[in-house]
mmCIF file of the N, C-alpha and C atoms, coordinates in Angstrom:
data_MODEL
# 
_entry.id   MODEL 
# 
loop_
_atom_site.group_PDB 
_atom_site.id 
_atom_site.type_symbol 
_atom_site.label_atom_id 
_atom_site.label_alt_id 
_atom_site.label_comp_id 
_atom_site.label_asym_id 
_atom_site.label_entity_id 
_atom_site.label_seq_id 
_atom_site.pdbx_PDB_ins_code 
_atom_site.Cartn_x 
_atom_site.Cartn_y 
_atom_site.Cartn_z 
_atom_site.occupancy 
_atom_site.B_iso_or_equiv 
_atom_site.pdbx_formal_charge 
_atom_site.auth_seq_id 
_atom_site.auth_comp_id 
_atom_site.auth_asym_id 
_atom_site.auth_atom_id 
_atom_site.pdbx_PDB_model_num 
ATOM 1   N N  . MET A 1 1  ? 8.678   5.237   -8.889  1.00 0.00 ? 1  MET A N  1 
ATOM 2   C CA . MET A 1 1  ? 8.781   5.131   -7.531  1.00 0.00 ? 1  MET A CA 1 
ATOM 3   C C  . MET A 1 1  ? 9.387   3.958   -6.959  1.00 0.00 ? 1  MET A C  1 
ATOM 4   N N  . GLU A 1 2  ? 10.456  4.087   -6.280  1.00 0.00 ? 2  GLU A N  1 
ATOM 5   C CA . GLU A 1 2  ? 11.131  2.923   -5.708  1.00 0.00 ? 2  GLU A CA 1 
ATOM 6   C C  . GLU A 1 2  ? 10.438  2.224   -4.503  1.00 0.00 ? 2  GLU A C  1 
ATOM 7   N N  . TYR A 1 3  ? 9.620   2.734   -3.756  1.00 0.00 ? 3  TYR A N  1 
ATOM 8   C CA . TYR A 1 3  ? 9.013   2.068   -2.688  1.00 0.00 ? 3  TYR A CA 1 
ATOM 9   C C  . TYR A 1 3  ? 7.583   1.890   -2.781  1.00 0.00 ? 3  TYR A C  1 
ATOM 10  N N  . LYS A 1 4  ? 7.080   0.881   -2.160  1.00 0.00 ? 4  LYS A N  1 
ATOM 11  C CA . LYS A 1 4  ? 5.584   0.762   -2.007  1.00 0.00 ? 4  LYS A CA 1 
ATOM 12  C C  . LYS A 1 4  ? 5.331   0.446   -0.550  1.00 0.00 ? 4  LYS A C  1 
ATOM 13  N N  . ILE A 1 5  ? 4.347   1.248   0.035   1.00 0.00 ? 5  ILE A N  1 
ATOM 14  C CA . ILE A 1 5  ? 3.912   1.169   1.440   1.00 0.00 ? 5  ILE A CA 1 
ATOM 15  C C  . ILE A 1 5  ? 2.593   0.597   1.586   1.00 0.00 ? 5  ILE A C  1 
ATOM 16  N N  . HIS A 1 6  ? 2.457   -0.354  2.482   1.00 0.00 ? 6  HIS A N  1 
ATOM 17  C CA . HIS A 1 6  ? 1.167   -0.996  2.762   1.00 0.00 ? 6  HIS A CA 1 
ATOM 18  C C  . HIS A 1 6  ? 0.736   -0.486  4.111   1.00 0.00 ? 6  HIS A C  1 
ATOM 19  N N  . PHE A 1 7  ? -0.536  0.080   4.208   1.00 0.00 ? 7  PHE A N  1 
ATOM 20  C CA . PHE A 1 7  ? -1.073  0.461   5.489   1.00 0.00 ? 7  PHE A CA 1 
ATOM 21  C C  . PHE A 1 7  ? -2.093  -0.456  5.958   1.00 0.00 ? 7  PHE A C  1 
ATOM 22  N N  . LYS A 1 8  ? -2.733  -1.236  4.896   1.00 0.00 ? 8  LYS A N  1 
ATOM 23  C CA . LYS A 1 8  ? -3.754  -2.304  5.164   1.00 0.00 ? 8  LYS A CA 1 
ATOM 24  C C  . LYS A 1 8  ? -3.422  -3.279  4.127   1.00 0.00 ? 8  LYS A C  1 
ATOM 25  N N  . VAL A 1 9  ? -3.796  -4.581  4.595   1.00 0.00 ? 9  VAL A N  1 
ATOM 26  C CA . VAL A 1 9  ? -3.514  -5.747  3.639   1.00 0.00 ? 9  VAL A CA 1 
ATOM 27  C C  . VAL A 1 9  ? -4.702  -6.637  3.615   1.00 0.00 ? 9  VAL A C  1 
ATOM 28  N N  . MET A 1 10 ? -4.870  -7.368  2.547   1.00 0.00 ? 10 MET A N  1 
ATOM 29  C CA . MET A 1 10 ? -5.909  -8.328  2.310   1.00 0.00 ? 10 MET A CA 1 
ATOM 30  C C  . MET A 1 10 ? -5.411  -9.660  2.757   1.00 0.00 ? 10 MET A C  1 
ATOM 31  N N  . GLN A 1 11 ? -6.137  -10.420 3.589   1.00 0.00 ? 11 GLN A N  1 
ATOM 32  C CA . GLN A 1 11 ? -5.604  -11.679 4.117   1.00 0.00 ? 11 GLN A CA 1 
ATOM 33  C C  . GLN A 1 11 ? -6.699  -12.656 3.657   1.00 0.00 ? 11 GLN A C  1 
ATOM 34  N N  . GLN A 1 12 ? -6.070  -13.621 2.736   1.00 0.00 ? 12 GLN A N  1 
ATOM 35  C CA . GLN A 1 12 ? -7.018  -14.618 2.266   1.00 0.00 ? 12 GLN A CA 1 
ATOM 36  C C  . GLN A 1 12 ? -6.980  -15.845 3.172   1.00 0.00 ? 12 GLN A C  1 
ATOM 37  N N  . HIS A 1 13 ? -8.262  -16.244 3.580   1.00 0.00 ? 13 HIS A N  1 
ATOM 38  C CA . HIS A 1 13 ? -8.477  -17.360 4.537   1.00 0.00 ? 13 HIS A CA 1 
ATOM 39  C C  . HIS A 1 13 ? -8.708  -18.822 3.828   1.00 0.00 ? 13 HIS A C  1 
ATOM 40  N N  . ALA A 1 14 ? -8.977  -18.817 2.547   1.00 0.00 ? 14 ALA A N  1 
ATOM 41  C CA . ALA A 1 14 ? -9.229  -20.031 1.906   1.00 0.00 ? 14 ALA A CA 1 
ATOM 42  C C  . ALA A 1 14 ? -8.663  -20.072 0.491   1.00 0.00 ? 14 ALA A C  1 
ATOM 43  N N  . PRO A 1 15 ? -7.906  -21.089 0.104   1.00 0.00 ? 15 PRO A N  1 
ATOM 44  C CA . PRO A 1 15 ? -7.423  -20.926 -1.178  1.00 0.00 ? 15 PRO A CA 1 
ATOM 45  C C  . PRO A 1 15 ? -8.380  -20.814 -2.367  1.00 0.00 ? 15 PRO A C  1 
ATOM 46  N N  . ARG A 1 16 ? -8.062  -19.968 -3.274  1.00 0.00 ? 16 ARG A N  1 
ATOM 47  C CA . ARG A 1 16 ? -8.996  -19.741 -4.571  1.00 0.00 ? 16 ARG A CA 1 
ATOM 48  C C  . ARG A 1 16 ? -10.399 -19.138 -4.185  1.00 0.00 ? 16 ARG A C  1 
ATOM 49  N N  . ARG A 1 17 ? -10.458 -18.436 -3.001  1.00 0.00 ? 17 ARG A N  1 
ATOM 50  C CA . ARG A 1 17 ? -11.760 -17.777 -2.578  1.00 0.00 ? 17 ARG A CA 1 
ATOM 51  C C  . ARG A 1 17 ? -11.461 -16.460 -2.248  1.00 0.00 ? 17 ARG A C  1 
ATOM 52  N N  . ASN A 1 18 ? -10.882 -15.794 -3.185  1.00 0.00 ? 18 ASN A N  1 
ATOM 53  C CA . ASN A 1 18 ? -10.208 -14.433 -2.997  1.00 0.00 ? 18 ASN A CA 1 
ATOM 54  C C  . ASN A 1 18 ? -11.212 -13.477 -2.318  1.00 0.00 ? 18 ASN A C  1 
ATOM 55  N N  . LEU A 1 19 ? -12.352 -13.304 -2.796  1.00 0.00 ? 19 LEU A N  1 
ATOM 56  C CA . LEU A 1 19 ? -13.262 -12.301 -2.304  1.00 0.00 ? 19 LEU A CA 1 
ATOM 57  C C  . LEU A 1 19 ? -14.148 -12.870 -1.204  1.00 0.00 ? 19 LEU A C  1 
ATOM 58  N N  . ASP A 1 20 ? -14.569 -14.053 -1.332  1.00 0.00 ? 20 ASP A N  1 
ATOM 59  C CA . ASP A 1 20 ? -15.460 -14.665 -0.408  1.00 0.00 ? 20 ASP A CA 1 
ATOM 60  C C  . ASP A 1 20 ? -14.817 -14.973 0.878   1.00 0.00 ? 20 ASP A C  1 
ATOM 61  N N  . GLN A 1 21 ? -13.593 -15.276 0.899   1.00 0.00 ? 21 GLN A N  1 
ATOM 62  C CA . GLN A 1 21 ? -12.928 -15.705 2.239   1.00 0.00 ? 21 GLN A CA 1 
ATOM 63  C C  . GLN A 1 21 ? -11.672 -14.662 2.511   1.00 0.00 ? 21 GLN A C  1 
ATOM 64  N N  . THR A 1 22 ? -11.808 -13.448 2.397   1.00 0.00 ? 22 THR A N  1 
ATOM 65  C CA . THR A 1 22 ? -10.724 -12.436 2.437   1.00 0.00 ? 22 THR A CA 1 
ATOM 66  C C  . THR A 1 22 ? -11.151 -11.394 3.308   1.00 0.00 ? 22 THR A C  1 
ATOM 67  N N  . THR A 1 23 ? -10.326 -11.043 4.394   1.00 0.00 ? 23 THR A N  1 
ATOM 68  C CA . THR A 1 23 ? -10.602 -9.927  5.179   1.00 0.00 ? 23 THR A CA 1 
ATOM 69  C C  . THR A 1 23 ? -9.510  -8.832  5.040   1.00 0.00 ? 23 THR A C  1 
ATOM 70  N N  . VAL A 1 24 ? -9.883  -7.487  5.245   1.00 0.00 ? 24 VAL A N  1 
ATOM 71  C CA . VAL A 1 24 ? -8.808  -6.498  5.187   1.00 0.00 ? 24 VAL A CA 1 
ATOM 72  C C  . VAL A 1 24 ? -8.485  -5.933  6.607   1.00 0.00 ? 24 VAL A C  1 
ATOM 73  N N  . SER A 1 25 ? -7.099  -5.880  6.912   1.00 0.00 ? 25 SER A N  1 
ATOM 74  C CA . SER A 1 25 ? -6.908  -5.554  8.216   1.00 0.00 ? 25 SER A CA 1 
ATOM 75  C C  . SER A 1 25 ? -5.538  -4.669  8.114   1.00 0.00 ? 25 SER A C  1 
ATOM 76  N N  . ASP A 1 26 ? -5.461  -3.866  9.301   1.00 0.00 ? 26 ASP A N  1 
ATOM 77  C CA . ASP A 1 26 ? -4.371  -3.036  9.392   1.00 0.00 ? 26 ASP A CA 1 
ATOM 78  C C  . ASP A 1 26 ? -3.042  -3.715  9.522   1.00 0.00 ? 26 ASP A C  1 
ATOM 79  N N  . VAL A 1 27 ? -1.962  -3.142  9.230   1.00 0.00 ? 27 VAL A N  1 
ATOM 80  C CA . VAL A 1 27 ? -0.675  -3.829  9.328   1.00 0.00 ? 27 VAL A CA 1 
ATOM 81  C C  . VAL A 1 27 ? -0.045  -3.647  10.669  1.00 0.00 ? 27 VAL A C  1 
ATOM 82  N N  . GLY A 1 28 ? -0.549  -2.800  11.549  1.00 0.00 ? 28 GLY A N  1 
ATOM 83  C CA . GLY A 1 28 ? -0.027  -2.471  12.824  1.00 0.00 ? 28 GLY A CA 1 
ATOM 84  C C  . GLY A 1 28 ? 0.580   -1.071  12.896  1.00 0.00 ? 28 GLY A C  1 
ATOM 85  N N  . MET A 1 29 ? 1.523   -0.898  13.840  1.00 0.00 ? 29 MET A N  1 
ATOM 86  C CA . MET A 1 29 ? 2.152   0.372   14.139  1.00 0.00 ? 29 MET A CA 1 
ATOM 87  C C  . MET A 1 29 ? 2.987   0.791   13.057  1.00 0.00 ? 29 MET A C  1 
ATOM 88  N N  . SER A 1 30 ? 3.612   -0.127  12.362  1.00 0.00 ? 30 SER A N  1 
ATOM 89  C CA . SER A 1 30 ? 4.677   0.060   11.317  1.00 0.00 ? 30 SER A CA 1 
ATOM 90  C C  . SER A 1 30 ? 4.125   -0.346  9.989   1.00 0.00 ? 30 SER A C  1 
ATOM 91  N N  . PRO A 1 31 ? 4.078   0.697   8.908   1.00 0.00 ? 31 PRO A N  1 
ATOM 92  C CA . PRO A 1 31 ? 3.655   0.283   7.657   1.00 0.00 ? 31 PRO A CA 1 
ATOM 93  C C  . PRO A 1 31 ? 4.574   -0.688  7.047   1.00 0.00 ? 31 PRO A C  1 
ATOM 94  N N  . TRP A 1 32 ? 4.065   -1.651  6.221   1.00 0.00 ? 32 TRP A N  1 
ATOM 95  C CA . TRP A 1 32 ? 4.771   -2.629  5.418   1.00 0.00 ? 32 TRP A CA 1 
ATOM 96  C C  . TRP A 1 32 ? 5.589   -1.683  4.320   1.00 0.00 ? 32 TRP A C  1 
ATOM 97  N N  . VAL A 1 33 ? 6.846   -1.730  4.203   1.00 0.00 ? 33 VAL A N  1 
ATOM 98  C CA . VAL A 1 33 ? 7.527   -0.840  3.219   1.00 0.00 ? 33 VAL A CA 1 
ATOM 99  C C  . VAL A 1 33 ? 8.333   -1.875  2.412   1.00 0.00 ? 33 VAL A C  1 
ATOM 100 N N  . TYR A 1 34 ? 8.191   -1.816  1.091   1.00 0.00 ? 34 TYR A N  1 
ATOM 101 C CA . TYR A 1 34 ? 8.994   -2.731  0.145   1.00 0.00 ? 34 TYR A CA 1 
ATOM 102 C C  . TYR A 1 34 ? 9.803   -1.867  -0.714  1.00 0.00 ? 34 TYR A C  1 
ATOM 103 N N  . ASN A 1 35 ? 10.953  -2.167  -1.152  1.00 0.00 ? 35 ASN A N  1 
ATOM 104 C CA . ASN A 1 35 ? 11.746  -1.517  -2.257  1.00 0.00 ? 35 ASN A CA 1 
ATOM 105 C C  . ASN A 1 35 ? 11.444  -2.378  -3.355  1.00 0.00 ? 35 ASN A C  1 
ATOM 106 N N  . LEU A 1 36 ? 10.904  -1.792  -4.422  1.00 0.00 ? 36 LEU A N  1 
ATOM 107 C CA . LEU A 1 36 ? 10.410  -2.617  -5.444  1.00 0.00 ? 36 LEU A CA 1 
ATOM 108 C C  . LEU A 1 36 ? 11.565  -2.860  -6.411  1.00 0.00 ? 36 LEU A C  1 
ATOM 109 N N  . TYR A 1 37 ? 12.633  -2.027  -6.274  1.00 0.00 ? 37 TYR A N  1 
ATOM 110 C CA . TYR A 1 37 ? 13.870  -2.344  -7.082  1.00 0.00 ? 37 TYR A CA 1 
ATOM 111 C C  . TYR A 1 37 ? 14.625  -3.583  -6.637  1.00 0.00 ? 37 TYR A C  1 
ATOM 112 N N  . THR A 1 38 ? 14.693  -3.843  -5.301  1.00 0.00 ? 38 THR A N  1 
ATOM 113 C CA . THR A 1 38 ? 15.580  -4.938  -4.828  1.00 0.00 ? 38 THR A CA 1 
ATOM 114 C C  . THR A 1 38 ? 14.629  -5.968  -4.284  1.00 0.00 ? 38 THR A C  1 
ATOM 115 N N  . ASP A 1 39 ? 13.330  -5.750  -4.172  1.00 0.00 ? 39 ASP A N  1 
ATOM 116 C CA . ASP A 1 39 ? 12.361  -6.858  -3.638  1.00 0.00 ? 39 ASP A CA 1 
ATOM 117 C C  . ASP A 1 39 ? 11.046  -6.760  -4.497  1.00 0.00 ? 39 ASP A C  1 
ATOM 118 N N  . PRO A 1 40 ? 11.076  -6.864  -5.804  1.00 0.00 ? 40 PRO A N  1 
ATOM 119 C CA . PRO A 1 40 ? 9.888   -6.728  -6.663  1.00 0.00 ? 40 PRO A CA 1 
ATOM 120 C C  . PRO A 1 40 ? 8.677   -7.643  -6.373  1.00 0.00 ? 40 PRO A C  1 
ATOM 121 N N  . LYS A 1 41 ? 8.953   -8.735  -5.661  1.00 0.00 ? 41 LYS A N  1 
ATOM 122 C CA . LYS A 1 41 ? 7.918   -9.712  -5.237  1.00 0.00 ? 41 LYS A CA 1 
ATOM 123 C C  . LYS A 1 41 ? 7.422   -9.406  -4.040  1.00 0.00 ? 41 LYS A C  1 
ATOM 124 N N  . GLU A 1 42 ? 7.790   -8.392  -3.270  1.00 0.00 ? 42 GLU A N  1 
ATOM 125 C CA . GLU A 1 42 ? 7.363   -7.896  -1.875  1.00 0.00 ? 42 GLU A CA 1 
ATOM 126 C C  . GLU A 1 42 ? 7.407   -9.107  -1.028  1.00 0.00 ? 42 GLU A C  1 
ATOM 127 N N  . GLN A 1 43 ? 8.580   -9.759  -0.839  1.00 0.00 ? 43 GLN A N  1 
ATOM 128 C CA . GLN A 1 43 ? 8.897   -10.823 -0.011  1.00 0.00 ? 43 GLN A CA 1 
ATOM 129 C C  . GLN A 1 43 ? 9.071   -10.476 1.436   1.00 0.00 ? 43 GLN A C  1 
ATOM 130 N N  . ALA A 1 44 ? 9.784   -9.310  1.714   1.00 0.00 ? 44 ALA A N  1 
ATOM 131 C CA . ALA A 1 44 ? 10.088  -8.957  3.101   1.00 0.00 ? 44 ALA A CA 1 
ATOM 132 C C  . ALA A 1 44 ? 10.148  -7.546  3.273   1.00 0.00 ? 44 ALA A C  1 
ATOM 133 N N  . SER A 1 45 ? 9.268   -7.106  4.169   1.00 0.00 ? 45 SER A N  1 
ATOM 134 C CA . SER A 1 45 ? 9.079   -5.603  4.532   1.00 0.00 ? 45 SER A CA 1 
ATOM 135 C C  . SER A 1 45 ? 10.375  -5.134  5.129   1.00 0.00 ? 45 SER A C  1 
ATOM 136 N N  . SER A 1 46 ? 10.838  -4.018  4.666   1.00 0.00 ? 46 SER A N  1 
ATOM 137 C CA . SER A 1 46 ? 12.045  -3.409  5.301   1.00 0.00 ? 46 SER A CA 1 
ATOM 138 C C  . SER A 1 46 ? 11.576  -2.446  6.392   1.00 0.00 ? 46 SER A C  1 
ATOM 139 N N  . GLY A 1 47 ? 10.355  -2.019  6.422   1.00 0.00 ? 47 GLY A N  1 
ATOM 140 C CA . GLY A 1 47 ? 9.687   -1.257  7.431   1.00 0.00 ? 47 GLY A CA 1 
ATOM 141 C C  . GLY A 1 47 ? 10.664  -0.356  8.251   1.00 0.00 ? 47 GLY A C  1 
ATOM 142 N N  . HIS A 1 48 ? 10.583  -0.404  9.677   1.00 0.00 ? 48 HIS A N  1 
ATOM 143 C CA . HIS A 1 48 ? 11.538  0.297   10.507  1.00 0.00 ? 48 HIS A CA 1 
ATOM 144 C C  . HIS A 1 48 ? 12.881  -0.173  10.460  1.00 0.00 ? 48 HIS A C  1 
ATOM 145 N N  . SER A 1 49 ? 13.263  -1.294  9.937   1.00 0.00 ? 49 SER A N  1 
ATOM 146 C CA . SER A 1 49 ? 14.607  -1.726  10.098  1.00 0.00 ? 49 SER A CA 1 
ATOM 147 C C  . SER A 1 49 ? 15.543  -0.852  9.242   1.00 0.00 ? 49 SER A C  1 
ATOM 148 N N  . ARG A 1 50 ? 15.020  -0.339  8.106   1.00 0.00 ? 50 ARG A N  1 
ATOM 149 C CA . ARG A 1 50 ? 15.871  0.494   7.204   1.00 0.00 ? 50 ARG A CA 1 
ATOM 150 C C  . ARG A 1 50 ? 15.428  1.944   7.169   1.00 0.00 ? 50 ARG A C  1 
ATOM 151 N N  . PHE A 1 51 ? 14.308  2.224   7.656   1.00 0.00 ? 51 PHE A N  1 
ATOM 152 C CA . PHE A 1 51 ? 13.917  3.704   7.612   1.00 0.00 ? 51 PHE A CA 1 
ATOM 153 C C  . PHE A 1 51 ? 13.640  4.337   8.875   1.00 0.00 ? 51 PHE A C  1 
ATOM 154 N N  . GLU A 1 52 ? 14.174  5.537   8.903   1.00 0.00 ? 52 GLU A N  1 
ATOM 155 C CA . GLU A 1 52 ? 13.963  6.237   10.134  1.00 0.00 ? 52 GLU A CA 1 
ATOM 156 C C  . GLU A 1 52 ? 12.691  7.205   10.044  1.00 0.00 ? 52 GLU A C  1 
ATOM 157 N N  . TRP A 1 53 ? 12.098  7.403   8.834   1.00 0.00 ? 53 TRP A N  1 
ATOM 158 C CA . TRP A 1 53 ? 11.031  8.360   8.746   1.00 0.00 ? 53 TRP A CA 1 
ATOM 159 C C  . TRP A 1 53 ? 9.765   7.688   9.415   1.00 0.00 ? 53 TRP A C  1 
ATOM 160 N N  . GLY A 1 54 ? 9.481   6.455   9.437   1.00 0.00 ? 54 GLY A N  1 
ATOM 161 C CA . GLY A 1 54 ? 8.324   5.797   10.089  1.00 0.00 ? 54 GLY A CA 1 
ATOM 162 C C  . GLY A 1 54 ? 6.972   6.403   9.592   1.00 0.00 ? 54 GLY A C  1 
ATOM 163 N N  . LEU A 1 55 ? 5.889   6.107   10.322  1.00 0.00 ? 55 LEU A N  1 
ATOM 164 C CA . LEU A 1 55 ? 4.578   6.375   9.902   1.00 0.00 ? 55 LEU A CA 1 
ATOM 165 C C  . LEU A 1 55 ? 4.254   7.824   9.607   1.00 0.00 ? 55 LEU A C  1 
ATOM 166 N N  . PRO A 1 56 ? 4.711   8.746   10.456  1.00 0.00 ? 56 PRO A N  1 
ATOM 167 C CA . PRO A 1 56 ? 4.285   10.155  10.185  1.00 0.00 ? 56 PRO A CA 1 
ATOM 168 C C  . PRO A 1 56 ? 4.890   10.600  8.766   1.00 0.00 ? 56 PRO A C  1 
ATOM 169 N N  . GLN A 1 57 ? 6.066   10.313  8.425   1.00 0.00 ? 57 GLN A N  1 
ATOM 170 C CA . GLN A 1 57 ? 6.637   10.611  7.090   1.00 0.00 ? 57 GLN A CA 1 
ATOM 171 C C  . GLN A 1 57 ? 5.954   9.879   6.057   1.00 0.00 ? 57 GLN A C  1 
ATOM 172 N N  . ALA A 1 58 ? 5.579   8.653   6.243   1.00 0.00 ? 58 ALA A N  1 
ATOM 173 C CA . ALA A 1 58 ? 5.035   7.846   5.240   1.00 0.00 ? 58 ALA A CA 1 
ATOM 174 C C  . ALA A 1 58 ? 3.655   8.355   4.885   1.00 0.00 ? 58 ALA A C  1 
ATOM 175 N N  . LEU A 1 59 ? 2.760   8.877   5.975   1.00 0.00 ? 59 LEU A N  1 
ATOM 176 C CA . LEU A 1 59 ? 1.529   9.631   5.804   1.00 0.00 ? 59 LEU A CA 1 
ATOM 177 C C  . LEU A 1 59 ? 1.710   10.894  4.872   1.00 0.00 ? 59 LEU A C  1 
ATOM 178 N N  . GLU A 1 60 ? 2.933   11.552  5.226   1.00 0.00 ? 60 GLU A N  1 
ATOM 179 C CA . GLU A 1 60 ? 3.202   12.778  4.594   1.00 0.00 ? 60 GLU A CA 1 
ATOM 180 C C  . GLU A 1 60 ? 3.483   12.688  3.116   1.00 0.00 ? 60 GLU A C  1 
ATOM 181 N N  . ARG A 1 61 ? 4.134   11.637  2.739   1.00 0.00 ? 61 ARG A N  1 
ATOM 182 C CA . ARG A 1 61 ? 4.372   11.220  1.499   1.00 0.00 ? 61 ARG A CA 1 
ATOM 183 C C  . ARG A 1 61 ? 2.940   10.715  0.676   1.00 0.00 ? 61 ARG A C  1 
ATOM 184 N N  . VAL A 1 62 ? 2.045   10.046  1.361   1.00 0.00 ? 62 VAL A N  1 
ATOM 185 C CA . VAL A 1 62 ? 0.793   9.721   0.934   1.00 0.00 ? 62 VAL A CA 1 
ATOM 186 C C  . VAL A 1 62 ? 0.141   11.141  0.501   1.00 0.00 ? 62 VAL A C  1 
ATOM 187 N N  . GLN A 1 63 ? 0.074   12.118  1.415   1.00 0.00 ? 63 GLN A N  1 
ATOM 188 C CA . GLN A 1 63 ? -0.523  13.343  1.277   1.00 0.00 ? 63 GLN A CA 1 
ATOM 189 C C  . GLN A 1 63 ? -0.084  14.101  -0.035  1.00 0.00 ? 63 GLN A C  1 
ATOM 190 N N  . ARG A 1 64 ? 1.237   14.062  -0.150  1.00 0.00 ? 64 ARG A N  1 
ATOM 191 C CA . ARG A 1 64 ? 1.908   14.726  -1.277  1.00 0.00 ? 64 ARG A CA 1 
ATOM 192 C C  . ARG A 1 64 ? 1.520   14.013  -2.609  1.00 0.00 ? 64 ARG A C  1 
ATOM 193 N N  . HIS A 1 65 ? 1.397   12.664  -2.533  1.00 0.00 ? 65 HIS A N  1 
ATOM 194 C CA . HIS A 1 65 ? 0.974   11.952  -3.723  1.00 0.00 ? 65 HIS A CA 1 
ATOM 195 C C  . HIS A 1 65 ? -0.564  12.339  -4.104  1.00 0.00 ? 65 HIS A C  1 
ATOM 196 N N  . LEU A 1 66 ? -1.356  12.374  -2.952  1.00 0.00 ? 66 LEU A N  1 
ATOM 197 C CA . LEU A 1 66 ? -2.750  12.786  -3.260  1.00 0.00 ? 66 LEU A CA 1 
ATOM 198 C C  . LEU A 1 66 ? -2.982  14.205  -3.787  1.00 0.00 ? 66 LEU A C  1 
ATOM 199 N N  . ALA A 1 67 ? -2.049  15.079  -3.437  1.00 0.00 ? 67 ALA A N  1 
ATOM 200 C CA . ALA A 1 67 ? -2.077  16.379  -3.979  1.00 0.00 ? 67 ALA A CA 1 
ATOM 201 C C  . ALA A 1 67 ? -1.918  16.470  -5.455  1.00 0.00 ? 67 ALA A C  1 
ATOM 202 N N  . THR A 1 68 ? -1.302  15.396  -6.045  1.00 0.00 ? 68 THR A N  1 
ATOM 203 C CA . THR A 1 68 ? -0.961  15.496  -7.435  1.00 0.00 ? 68 THR A CA 1 
ATOM 204 C C  . THR A 1 68 ? -2.201  15.211  -8.293  1.00 0.00 ? 68 THR A C  1 
ATOM 205 N N  . PHE A 1 69 ? -3.351  14.764  -7.606  1.00 0.00 ? 69 PHE A N  1 
ATOM 206 C CA . PHE A 1 69 ? -4.532  14.542  -8.326  1.00 0.00 ? 69 PHE A CA 1 
ATOM 207 C C  . PHE A 1 69 ? -5.411  15.909  -8.728  1.00 0.00 ? 69 PHE A C  1 
ATOM 208 N N  . ALA A 1 70 ? -4.865  17.011  -8.126  1.00 0.00 ? 70 ALA A N  1 
ATOM 209 C CA . ALA A 1 70 ? -5.368  18.307  -8.463  1.00 0.00 ? 70 ALA A CA 1 
ATOM 210 C C  . ALA A 1 70 ? -4.858  18.620  -9.756  1.00 0.00 ? 70 ALA A C  1 
ATOM 211 N N  . ASP A 1 71 ? -3.640  18.350  -10.257 1.00 0.00 ? 71 ASP A N  1 
ATOM 212 C CA . ASP A 1 71 ? -3.174  18.672  -11.624 1.00 0.00 ? 71 ASP A CA 1 
ATOM 213 C C  . ASP A 1 71 ? -3.454  17.500  -12.518 1.00 0.00 ? 71 ASP A C  1 
ATOM 214 N N  . TYR A 1 72 ? -3.540  16.377  -12.045 1.00 0.00 ? 72 TYR A N  1 
ATOM 215 C CA . TYR A 1 72 ? -3.750  15.135  -12.790 1.00 0.00 ? 72 TYR A CA 1 
ATOM 216 C C  . TYR A 1 72 ? -4.898  14.272  -12.266 1.00 0.00 ? 72 TYR A C  1 
ATOM 217 N N  . PRO A 1 73 ? -6.085  14.678  -12.483 1.00 0.00 ? 73 PRO A N  1 
ATOM 218 C CA . PRO A 1 73 ? -7.210  13.835  -11.938 1.00 0.00 ? 73 PRO A CA 1 
ATOM 219 C C  . PRO A 1 73 ? -7.292  12.471  -12.451 1.00 0.00 ? 73 PRO A C  1 
ATOM 220 N N  . SER A 1 74 ? -8.058  11.649  -11.606 1.00 0.00 ? 74 SER A N  1 
ATOM 221 C CA . SER A 1 74 ? -8.308  10.378  -12.072 1.00 0.00 ? 74 SER A CA 1 
ATOM 222 C C  . SER A 1 74 ? -9.180  10.290  -13.254 1.00 0.00 ? 74 SER A C  1 
ATOM 223 N N  . THR A 1 75 ? -9.157  9.284   -14.115 1.00 0.00 ? 75 THR A N  1 
ATOM 224 C CA . THR A 1 75 ? -9.988  9.197   -15.249 1.00 0.00 ? 75 THR A CA 1 
ATOM 225 C C  . THR A 1 75 ? -10.998 7.987   -15.011 1.00 0.00 ? 75 THR A C  1 
ATOM 226 N N  . ASP A 1 76 ? -12.171 8.322   -15.146 1.00 0.00 ? 76 ASP A N  1 
ATOM 227 C CA . ASP A 1 76 ? -13.366 7.255   -14.993 1.00 0.00 ? 76 ASP A CA 1 
ATOM 228 C C  . ASP A 1 76 ? -13.196 6.326   -16.233 1.00 0.00 ? 76 ASP A C  1 
ATOM 229 N N  . ILE A 1 77 ? -12.931 5.157   -16.034 1.00 0.00 ? 77 ILE A N  1 
ATOM 230 C CA . ILE A 1 77 ? -12.881 4.215   -17.068 1.00 0.00 ? 77 ILE A CA 1 
ATOM 231 C C  . ILE A 1 77 ? -14.004 3.323   -17.043 1.00 0.00 ? 77 ILE A C  1 
ATOM 232 N N  . GLY A 1 78 ? -15.061 3.612   -16.247 1.00 0.00 ? 78 GLY A N  1 
ATOM 233 C CA . GLY A 1 78 ? -16.171 2.759   -16.206 1.00 0.00 ? 78 GLY A CA 1 
ATOM 234 C C  . GLY A 1 78 ? -16.242 1.587   -15.314 1.00 0.00 ? 78 GLY A C  1 
ATOM 235 N N  . LEU A 1 79 ? -15.243 1.422   -14.326 1.00 0.00 ? 79 LEU A N  1 
ATOM 236 C CA . LEU A 1 79 ? -15.113 0.345   -13.533 1.00 0.00 ? 79 LEU A CA 1 
ATOM 237 C C  . LEU A 1 79 ? -15.674 0.661   -12.172 1.00 0.00 ? 79 LEU A C  1 
ATOM 238 N N  . GLY A 1 80 ? -16.272 1.880   -11.945 1.00 0.00 ? 80 GLY A N  1 
ATOM 239 C CA . GLY A 1 80 ? -16.793 2.350   -10.548 1.00 0.00 ? 80 GLY A CA 1 
ATOM 240 C C  . GLY A 1 80 ? -18.051 1.650   -10.352 1.00 0.00 ? 80 GLY A C  1 
ATOM 241 N N  . LYS A 1 81 ? -18.736 2.240   -9.390  1.00 0.00 ? 81 LYS A N  1 
ATOM 242 C CA . LYS A 1 81 ? -20.093 1.704   -8.928  1.00 0.00 ? 81 LYS A CA 1 
ATOM 243 C C  . LYS A 1 81 ? -21.076 1.864   -9.969  1.00 0.00 ? 81 LYS A C  1 
ATOM 244 N N  . PRO A 1 82 ? -22.102 0.968   -10.091 1.00 0.00 ? 82 PRO A N  1 
ATOM 245 C CA . PRO A 1 82 ? -23.072 1.118   -11.191 1.00 0.00 ? 82 PRO A CA 1 
ATOM 246 C C  . PRO A 1 82 ? -24.068 2.393   -10.849 1.00 0.00 ? 82 PRO A C  1 
# 
């Protein structure tokens, strides 16, 4: 897949305190969109500046992806809740 879309992000508030000092927040009205072929380090979201499909089509793509789990279910590798 060429693109990666963020609807929520983790914001680290203290160096080297990943879980202790981190919050999860929404990205706002426009999801953060990265072209992983041209920006593999996810340095600059192209969001609405390059895409006309916006949030409704992004959510539709998420739904199509989630539908693939019917044919290809997730595999429990023992990392879930105890």
